[in-house]
C-alpha positions as CSV (number, residue, x, y, z in Angstrom):
1,M,33.5,6.4,22.3
2,G,33.5,7.6,18.7
3,I,35.2,4.6,17.1
4,P,33.1,1.6,16.5
5,E,34.4,-1.6,18.5
6,F,33.6,-5.3,18.2
7,G,33.3,-8.0,20.7
8,D,33.1,-11.5,20.3
9,E,29.3,-11.3,19.9
10,K,28.0,-8.1,20.6
11,I,29.0,-4.7,18.4
12,K,29.2,-1.6,20.2
13,C,27.6,1.5,18.7
14,V,28.9,5.2,17.4
15,Q,28.7,7.0,20.6
16,K,27.0,10.2,19.0
17,E,24.1,7.8,17.6
18,K,23.7,6.1,20.8
19,E,23.0,9.2,22.6
20,A,20.4,10.0,19.7
21,L,18.6,6.9,20.2
22,L,18.5,7.6,24.2
23,R,17.2,10.9,23.5
24,L,14.6,9.2,21.2
25,K,13.4,6.7,24.2
26,G,13.0,9.8,26.4
27,E,10.6,11.4,23.7
28,F,8.5,8.2,23.8
29,L,5.6,7.3,26.2
30,D,6.5,3.6,25.8
31,V,3.4,1.9,27.3
32,P,4.0,-1.3,25.7
33,G,7.6,-1.5,26.9
34,R,9.0,-1.9,23.6
35,I,12.1,0.4,23.9
36,S,12.2,0.2,27.9
37,S,15.5,-1.8,27.8
38,W,17.4,0.5,25.3
39,G,20.2,1.9,27.6
40,N,20.1,-0.9,30.3
41,E,23.1,-2.4,32.1
42,G,24.0,-5.2,30.2
43,Y,23.7,-3.7,26.8
44,K,24.3,-0.3,27.7
45,Q,27.2,0.2,25.0
46,Y,25.6,-2.0,22.5
47,C,22.8,0.0,21.0
48,C,23.2,-2.1,17.7
49,R,21.5,-5.0,19.9
50,W,18.7,-3.0,21.2
51,R,15.1,-4.0,20.2
52,G,14.2,-2.4,16.7
53,V,17.7,-1.2,15.8
54,D,19.9,-2.6,13.2
55,C,23.7,-1.7,12.1
56,D,26.0,-1.6,9.4
57,D,28.2,-4.8,10.4
58,Q,31.3,-3.0,9.1
59,T,30.7,0.6,10.5
60,C,28.3,0.0,13.2
61,N,26.5,3.1,12.2
62,V,22.6,2.7,12.8
63,I,21.1,1.7,9.3
64,K,17.5,1.0,10.6
65,L,15.1,2.0,13.4
66,D,11.7,0.0,13.2
67,L,9.3,0.2,16.2
68,C,6.3,-1.5,14.3
69,G,4.8,-3.8,16.7
70,P,1.9,-6.6,16.2
71,S,-0.8,-3.8,15.9
72,T,-0.7,0.1,15.9
73,S,-2.5,0.1,19.4
74,S,0.6,-1.2,21.2
75,L,3.3,0.9,19.8
76,P,5.1,3.5,22.0
77,Y,4.5,7.1,21.1
78,F,6.1,10.3,21.2
79,R,5.0,12.6,24.1
80,V,7.9,15.5,23.2
81,E,8.3,17.7,20.2
82,P,10.3,18.0,17.5
83,W,10.8,14.1,17.1
84,Q,12.6,14.8,13.9
85,E,15.4,16.5,15.1
86,T,16.6,13.2,16.7
87,M,16.7,11.5,13.2
88,L,19.3,14.2,11.9
89,K,21.6,12.3,14.2
90,L,21.3,8.9,12.5
91,P,23.0,10.1,9.0
92,F,23.4,6.7,7.7
93,L,19.7,5.7,8.5
94,Q,18.2,3.5,5.5
95,V,15.0,2.2,7.1
96,L,12.5,4.4,9.5
97,S,9.3,2.7,10.6
98,L,7.4,4.4,12.9
99,P,3.8,3.8,12.3
100,G,1.1,4.5,14.9
101,S,3.5,6.6,17.0
102,K,1.2,9.5,17.3
103,L,3.9,12.0,15.7
104,S,3.4,15.8,15.7
105,P,3.7,17.2,12.4
106,P,7.3,18.0,11.3
107,V,8.6,21.5,11.7
108,P,10.2,22.5,8.5
109,S,12.4,25.2,10.2
110,V,14.2,22.3,12.3
111,L,15.6,20.6,9.1
112,P,18.4,22.1,7.4
113,S,19.1,22.1,3.5
114,S,21.5,19.2,3.8
115,N,21.9,15.7,3.1
116,S,20.9,14.7,6.4
117,L,18.1,12.1,5.3
118,M,19.4,11.2,1.7
119,S,20.3,7.7,2.7
120,V,16.8,6.8,4.0
121,S,15.2,4.3,1.3
122,T,12.3,3.0,3.4
123,L,9.9,5.4,5.4
124,D,6.9,4.0,7.0
125,L,5.2,7.2,8.9
126,S,1.4,5.5,8.7
127,S,-1.2,5.9,11.1
128,N,0.0,8.9,12.8
129,N,-1.2,12.8,13.2
130,L,0.6,14.2,10.5
131,S,-0.7,16.9,8.2
132,T,0.1,18.7,4.9
133,S,3.0,20.4,7.0
134,I,5.0,17.3,6.1
135,Y,4.9,18.2,2.2
136,T,7.7,20.6,2.8
137,W,9.7,18.2,4.9
138,M,9.3,15.4,2.4
139,Y,11.9,17.3,0.1
140,N,14.9,16.5,2.2
141,F,14.3,12.7,1.1
142,S,15.5,11.9,-2.7
143,N,16.3,8.3,-2.7
144,L,13.4,6.7,-1.3
145,T,12.3,3.4,-2.5
146,H,9.3,2.4,-0.3
147,L,7.0,5.2,1.4
148,D,3.8,4.8,3.5
149,L,2.0,7.8,4.5
150,S,-1.5,6.1,5.0
151,G,-3.8,6.9,7.7
152,N,-2.7,10.5,8.5
153,A,-4.8,13.7,7.9
154,L,-3.5,14.9,4.3
155,D,-5.5,16.5,2.0
156,G,-5.1,18.5,-1.6
157,R,-4.9,21.7,0.1
158,T,-1.2,23.0,0.4
159,P,0.9,26.2,1.3
160,D,2.5,27.3,-2.1
161,E,1.2,24.6,-4.3
162,V,3.7,22.1,-2.8
163,G,1.2,18.9,-2.1
164,F,0.8,15.4,-3.2
165,P,2.2,13.9,-5.1
166,R,4.7,17.2,-6.1
167,Y,6.1,17.0,-2.6
168,L,8.0,13.5,-3.9
169,G,10.3,15.5,-5.8
170,N,12.8,13.2,-7.7
171,N,12.3,10.1,-6.0
172,I,12.9,8.3,-9.3
173,N,13.5,5.1,-7.6
174,L,10.2,4.9,-5.6
175,K,8.8,1.2,-6.0
176,L,6.1,1.3,-3.3
177,L,3.8,4.2,-2.6
178,R,0.9,3.9,0.0
179,V,-0.9,7.2,0.5
180,F,-4.6,5.6,1.4
181,S,-7.3,6.9,3.8
182,H,-6.8,10.6,3.4
183,R,-8.9,13.7,2.0
184,L,-6.7,14.0,-1.2
185,D,-8.5,15.4,-4.4
186,G,-7.4,16.2,-7.6
187,Q,-7.8,14.6,-11.0
188,L,-6.4,11.3,-11.4
189,L,-4.5,12.4,-14.6
190,E,-2.7,15.3,-13.0
191,I,-1.8,13.0,-10.2
192,M,-0.3,10.2,-12.4
193,K,1.7,13.1,-14.5
194,N,3.1,14.3,-11.2
195,L,4.2,10.6,-10.6
196,S,5.9,10.2,-14.2
197,C,9.4,10.6,-12.7
198,M,9.0,7.0,-11.4
199,I,7.4,5.8,-14.3
200,D,10.0,2.8,-14.7
201,S,10.2,1.9,-11.0
202,L,6.8,2.2,-9.3
203,E,5.3,-1.3,-8.5
204,Y,3.0,-0.8,-5.9
205,L,0.6,2.3,-5.8
206,N,-2.2,2.3,-3.1
207,L,-4.3,5.7,-3.3
208,Q,-7.5,4.4,-1.9
209,A,-9.9,5.8,0.1
210,N,-9.5,9.7,-0.8
211,W,-11.2,12.1,-2.9
212,I,-9.7,11.7,-6.1
213,D,-12.1,12.0,-9.0
214,G,-11.8,12.1,-12.8
215,S,-11.6,9.4,-15.3
216,L,-9.2,6.5,-15.3
217,S,-6.5,8.1,-17.5
218,E,-4.5,5.9,-20.2
219,I,-1.6,7.7,-19.1
220,V,-1.7,4.6,-16.4
221,A,-0.6,2.2,-19.2
222,N,3.2,3.9,-19.1
223,F,3.7,2.8,-15.7
224,T,4.9,-0.8,-17.1
225,S,6.4,-2.0,-13.7
226,L,3.0,-1.9,-11.8
227,R,2.2,-5.1,-9.9
228,E,-0.3,-3.3,-7.7
229,L,-2.7,-0.9,-8.4
230,R,-5.1,0.1,-5.9
231,L,-7.7,3.2,-6.6
232,G,-10.8,2.0,-4.6
233,R,-13.1,4.1,-2.3
234,N,-12.7,7.3,-4.5
235,K,-14.5,9.3,-6.8
236,L,-13.5,7.9,-10.6
237,N,-16.1,8.0,-13.2
238,E,-16.1,7.2,-16.8
239,S,-14.9,3.7,-18.1
240,I,-12.3,1.5,-17.8
241,P,-9.5,1.9,-20.7
242,K,-8.3,-0.9,-22.6
243,V,-4.6,0.1,-21.9
244,V,-4.9,-1.5,-18.6
245,G,-4.4,-4.7,-20.4
246,E,-1.1,-3.3,-21.6
247,L,0.2,-3.4,-17.9
248,P,2.5,-6.8,-18.2
249,S,3.3,-7.3,-14.5
250,L,-0.1,-6.5,-12.7
251,I,-1.5,-8.8,-10.4
252,I,-3.7,-6.8,-8.3
253,L,-6.1,-4.4,-9.6
254,D,-8.6,-2.5,-7.5
255,F,-11.1,0.1,-8.9
256,S,-13.8,-0.9,-6.5
257,W,-16.1,1.7,-4.8
258,N,-16.0,4.4,-7.6
259,E,-18.6,5.5,-10.3
260,I,-17.2,3.6,-12.9
261,V,-19.6,3.1,-16.0
262,G,-19.3,1.0,-19.3
263,S,-18.5,-2.5,-19.6
264,V,-15.5,-4.6,-19.1
265,P,-14.1,-5.9,-22.5
266,D,-12.6,-9.3,-23.2
267,L,-9.1,-9.8,-23.2
268,F,-8.5,-6.2,-21.8
269,L,-7.3,-7.2,-18.3
270,P,-3.8,-8.5,-17.9
271,S,-3.5,-12.4,-18.0
272,L,-1.2,-12.6,-14.8
273,L,-3.9,-10.9,-12.6
274,R,-4.7,-12.8,-9.1
275,E,-7.0,-10.1,-7.8
276,L,-9.6,-8.2,-9.2
277,Y,-12.1,-5.8,-7.3
278,L,-14.6,-4.0,-9.4
279,S,-17.3,-3.8,-6.7
280,H,-19.9,-1.2,-6.3
281,N,-19.7,0.8,-9.5
282,Q,-22.3,0.9,-12.3
283,L,-20.6,-1.5,-14.7
284,S,-22.6,-3.2,-17.0
285,G,-22.5,-5.9,-20.0
286,L,-21.2,-9.4,-20.1
287,T,-18.7,-10.9,-18.1
288,K,-16.7,-13.3,-20.7
289,F,-13.4,-11.8,-19.5
290,I,-13.5,-13.6,-16.3
291,G,-12.5,-17.2,-18.6
292,H,-9.3,-15.2,-19.8
293,L,-7.7,-15.0,-16.3
294,P,-6.3,-18.3,-15.7
295,K,-4.2,-17.0,-12.7
296,L,-7.3,-15.1,-10.6
297,E,-7.8,-16.2,-6.9
298,K,-9.9,-13.4,-5.9
299,L,-12.8,-12.2,-7.8
300,Y,-15.1,-9.3,-6.7
301,L,-18.1,-7.9,-9.2
302,D,-20.6,-7.3,-6.6
303,S,-22.8,-4.3,-6.7
304,N,-22.9,-3.6,-10.3
305,Q,-25.3,-4.2,-13.3
306,F,-23.6,-7.1,-15.1
307,E,-25.8,-9.3,-17.3
308,G,-25.8,-12.3,-19.1
309,T,-25.0,-15.8,-18.4
310,I,-21.8,-17.2,-16.3
311,S,-21.4,-20.9,-16.9
312,E,-18.8,-23.7,-16.2
313,V,-17.2,-22.8,-19.7
314,D,-16.2,-19.4,-18.1
315,L,-15.0,-21.0,-14.8
316,F,-13.0,-24.0,-15.6
317,K,-9.7,-22.4,-16.2
318,L,-9.7,-20.7,-12.9
319,V,-7.9,-23.6,-11.1
320,Q,-6.5,-21.4,-8.5
321,L,-10.1,-19.3,-7.3
322,R,-10.6,-18.8,-3.9
323,E,-13.0,-16.1,-3.5
324,I,-15.8,-15.0,-5.8
325,D,-18.6,-12.3,-5.0
326,L,-21.1,-11.9,-7.9
327,S,-24.0,-10.6,-5.8
328,F,-26.3,-7.7,-6.5
329,N,-26.0,-8.4,-10.2
330,A,-29.9,-8.6,-10.8
331,Q,-29.7,-9.6,-14.4
332,L,-26.5,-11.8,-13.8
333,H,-27.5,-15.5,-14.5
334,I,-25.5,-18.2,-13.2
335,R,-25.9,-21.2,-15.1
336,I,-23.8,-24.3,-13.7
337,S,-24.5,-27.7,-15.0
338,S,-25.6,-30.2,-11.9
339,N,-22.8,-32.4,-12.4
340,W,-19.9,-30.2,-13.3
341,I,-17.0,-30.5,-10.7
342,P,-15.5,-27.2,-10.2
343,P,-11.3,-27.4,-10.3
344,F,-11.1,-25.2,-7.6
345,Q,-11.9,-24.9,-3.9
346,L,-13.6,-21.7,-2.7
347,N,-13.1,-20.0,0.8
348,V,-15.6,-17.4,-0.2
349,I,-18.7,-17.8,-2.7
350,R,-21.6,-15.1,-2.5
351,L,-24.3,-14.9,-5.1
352,A,-27.0,-13.0,-3.4
353,N,-29.7,-11.4,-5.6
354,C,-28.7,-13.1,-9.1
355,K,-30.3,-15.3,-11.0
356,L,-29.2,-19.0,-9.9
357,G,-30.6,-22.1,-11.4
358,P,-32.5,-23.6,-12.7
359,H,-30.7,-26.4,-10.6
360,F,-28.5,-25.7,-7.6
361,P,-25.0,-27.2,-8.8
362,N,-24.0,-30.4,-7.1
363,G,-20.4,-29.5,-7.6
364,Q,-20.6,-27.0,-4.6
365,R,-20.7,-30.2,-2.3
366,T,-16.7,-30.8,-3.4
367,Q,-16.3,-27.4,-2.0
368,S,-14.7,-28.3,1.6
369,S,-13.0,-25.1,2.6
370,F,-16.1,-22.5,3.2
């Protein structure tokens, strides 16, 4: 049955693609039973109704394969390789999501130099056993908008100098890039230069928990579409450039757990910022910039060397604030009027090892969400 057929409610699928999915089922050790019903009587011909499979309404070609479950511990995983051979049998696939599937590293020779994977726009292979051999394989994708390779075993040592992020090639429409929890090294400046092909499209960049070092380059200001910038838990040093304030759409900024020094100048941060994480650095100086962030919901400045005084004057505009951690800034004085009623409701407040007082603010009694 090579021609799609339509029933009243069920849609039969393309024969070759159904066979590919059944082969995929055979390559999985499906402990949680997420795909055990594939090919069962009653739905045997209707792969477009199988769990985790979506098809085009008109052509019945498989366009989405999503085996993501409520947690990676409950996902089926591959027991036979090479798994990527099967993907070539789904030429119209747009979304491929196989997180936590214990994938074996791709074998480049399996993949022809064709357009077999050109249709894929969303690729999630996070939390697998993938190594740097995936870099060459990634050249087969050129229309990605969302890419998540987090939680694998990637590093900066690659054959033929084809490494991160060079393997992204010409994915000029990439909006989301997550490559955290690896051993990626190198200078942040060089990494951002190699991402410049997506300078107008990139909205979410997460490179947390790697070995990236160097300074926070001013080149980041060229990525004007950024909404989330997460560079925490690396080896970044020097100071935060003022050009970060030139990112008009930025709502989440995470530079925590680095070696960043210097002060945070007033008015340097984007006014739309909702979450700011600067914990565990060597930042110093005053914290007056807080009062210029009216959209702020989460503020983490703990374990730095901030000093000066924070009063209700700095906080009265933060009506959306839900979490604040100022702890372990030994020279930071929290001086709040005893009769001030905060305009926000906090879920988290941490003020350990700060100078609090002389009076404990009575306004804390209005905080019912701790």
